[in-house]
N, C-alpha and C positions, 0 to 999 in steps of 0.2 A: 201148590206153593203158591204164598200171596206176593204178588207184585209189591215193591215199595219202593218209594221215590226218596233220594236218603242226599243229603247233603256232606260231602266228604273233603276234609282240606287237603290241596295236593301239595302243601310243604312239606318237605320230608326231613325227618329228625337228623338231626347231627348224631355223630356217634356220642351214647351216654346222654343224650337228652332224654327228659322225661316225657311218657303219654300216658294217657288215659289207659288205666286197664281193662282187661277183656271184660266185656259185660258191664264195665263202669260207664258210668255217665260222662257223654263227651261233647255235649253242646245243650243249645236250648237260651231263650230268651232271659237274660238273666246271669248266665252261667259264665265263672271266672275261671273255670279249673281247665286242666289239659282236653284239647281238642282235635289231637290227634292220634287214631287208635293202632295199637300193635300191628306187626304184619301179618295177612289173611284176614285181618279185621275190617269193618267199615261202620261209620257212623250213621245209625238208623234214627230216623227222626219218627218219635210217637207223638207228635204234636208240638205245638209253638216252642213250649217250654221243656221239653225233654228229650234228648237225643242219647242211646246207648250203643256200645261199641259189640258188635256182633260178628261172626264168621261171614266169610262175603266173598270178597273179591281176588282171592290170590289161590282160588281150589282148595279152600280151607275144607279139613276132615271133621265129620262129627262123632271120631271116633270109631268109626265101621270101614274108614277106608274110603268113602264115595264123596265127591266134591260136589262142587255146585257151580253151574255155568253161570255167568253173569252178562248182561250188554251193559255197555258204558258210553253214554253220549255226552259231549261237550258243548255247552252252551255260552253264547257270548255274555259277558257280563262285565259291570263296572268294578267288580272284585274279582282281580285277576288271580287271587289266591284261593277260589273255590271252585269247584269243578260238579256239575249236576250228575248224579251216578244212579241208573234203574238197575235194582237187583234183584232177584229171587230171594226169599228168605230161606237160609240155608235150614239143612235139617236141624239143626243142635237147636235154630231157634224156634221151631214150630208150636205151635200153640196145641191146645188140650181142649175138647168140649169140655163146658160146663153150665151149672145154673146159678140161679141167685136167687136170694129174698133177702127180706131186710128187719130190722129191729132195732130196739134200744130200749136196757133192761136195766140201765144205770148202775148193774152190780160192777164188783172188781174184776178187771179182765182176768183171766186164766194165765196169759204170758207176765202176770204183774207178780207170780211167785217166783221165788229164788229156784235157778236148777232147769228152766223151763228152756234152755235154749236163747241162741243169739247172743250178743254181746252182753246182755244183763237184764234184769226184770224191765219191763214196760211199767212206766208209771202209772200209779193210782192215785185217786184223790179224795179227800175230804169230803164232807156233806156240801162244801162251796163248790164242789167242782171244780177247784181252781190251786188250793194248797195241797204238794205231793205228799204221799206219808211213804212211810219205811214198806219193805216188800213183804215184812212178815204180818203186815195188819190184818186182821180179820174181816174176811167180804163181807159187806155189808146185806149182804142176800144170804148169809147165815148169822145173821146178829151182830155184824163187826161193824167198824165205822169206815171201810175204804169201798170208794164208788167209780163208775167210769168218769173220766175228766170230762169236761165241756170240749176242750181242744180236739175231742175225736172225731168231731162233725167232719161231713163233708168238704172239700176247699175246692171251689172252681178255678180251674186254672184258664180256660177261654172257651169257646162255644163248644171244642170236641173232645175237651180232657179235663177232667176230675181228678183230685186224689181224695184218697179217703182211708177209711180202716174197716175191718171184717171179721168175723168169726169164719173159720175155713176147716176142712176136711182135705185134705190131698190124697189121693189112691197112692199107697205104696211108700208113703212118709210117715211119719211119727210128730208129735207136736213138739219137739226138739228140732224138728226140720223146718217147721212153718211158722214156729214162734218168731215174732219180729220180721219174718221174711216179706218181701214186696212181690207183688204179681200184677201183670198189667191183663185188664179185662177189656176184651174188646167186643162190644154190645153186639151181636148177631140178630135178634128178634124186637119187635115191639119199635116205640116211637124214639128209642135211642139208639136203634142199629146203626152202625158205623162210628159211633162215639167211642171213645176209651177211657177207663177210671183205672189210676194206679191205687191200690189198698196194701195197707200193710196188713197183716194178721195178728190180732193181739189176744184173739180167742179162741179156743176149741169148742166146737158145737156138738154136743153129745147126742143130739138128734139129729145130724148132717149127716147125709151119704158123699162117698167120694168125689171129688171135684165142684164142692159146693162152697158157694162164699154167701155167708150172712151179712149182709153191708149194715153196716151201724149207721142208720136215720134216725133222729130222734122224732118222735111220734109213731115209727115203723111197727109197733107193736113190742109188747115185752117177753112176748113166749112163755118159757118155762117161767121164768125167775121175775119178780118183781121188785129191785130194789129203788124205783121212782116214786114209790107210795112214801117210803120213809126218808129221802132225799127231797123231795119235791111236792109232795101231797099228793100226788098223781092217785085216780080212784085203782080200787082194788084190782082191775085187768088190766090197768093201765090207760092212756089217752086213745080212744077208741075201741077197735077189736083188739081182744088180746093179740092173736096174730094178725098181724097187718097192718093194726095202728088204726089213725085217723081216716077219713076218706076223701077231705078237699082242704084247699089252702086255708082258707077262713078256718079250718080247726087249729091251725097253728097255733092261732091265739091262746087255746087252751092250755099251751106250754110254756113253762117258765121263758124268761126273755131271755136268758143266757143260752137257749136251746132252740129258738125261734130261727134262727138263720139255716141252720142244717135242715129244721121241718120245711123252710120253704127250699131249699135245695131241692127237694123232689119233686115239687111241683114247678119248678122252674127248669132250672139245669137238667134234669131228668126225666123232665114231663109225665111225671107220674106214670112212667112206667111198672108195669106189674110185675117182676120178677123175670126180666129178661132172661135169655141166654146167653153165654158167651163162650168164647175160645179165649183162654188163657196161656199166659208163660211166666216162669220165674223172671224178675229185672232186678237189678239195684235200685233201691228205695231212694227217693228223692230226700233230700235235706229238709223240706217241710214235713214230712213225715216222722223223720228219726229225730227232728227238733220237738214235736209235739210228745212221741212216745219215750225218749230218751234211750231206745235201743236199736237197732240192726242186726241184720243176720247175711252174711257172705252170700 
């Protein structure tokens, strides 16, 4: 089990008061929602900007009847309403090993079609990468006019946390389960080991294996399909190599200005990591991701 240092509110809820939901967001810089978790849950920080209610302090069960011991230490603070709690992540919040690759093919995401799961189809965009289109608009990679939206580029939250989007395949689940769902990726190898990324799944990779997240990074290679040629005038094999994309930060200048921030993210925050391994788990989507995609998944 992984040790986590978390901040938990010591204020008790009055009868009938509202609390953050189980596995819902309960804190983070700028968070104005509920910060007290339900009974048996603790607010676990996943970085400065995002905390989530997970089973923890009161011997909560993961469904198999096994509780998890915790150690609590109180520290002196100028904020008497907070207590520092060190707890072991319970089985229900356990992570699964996985791997990553990168791509940006400019095609309409598969989760943008109706009936793919979640609260509704993810947004797809017109050729400008901004104007939202109807969910039945044909995929640009099949001769239609629907493309990936420019807003699906990675977002830096702080030095150790980024948000973004991905194609994925999860063992034991189907597309209706992962479309619009979010996963916390804890990088375990390469120069980003120790960093975290929360991604929303907007695509299903036909060439992906179980536990595989294909991160959407402009200039990361078009892979099987190339909608970037018709959208942005990219070369026939995309910018750089068809798989893997460009090879240096200076090559980001080959991309349209609208996509260069995401390209530079790879060589900045992501430290040009080459397909790092991860431990992942499902989490509640941050509003920054659902706001961009227009969809969510419980």
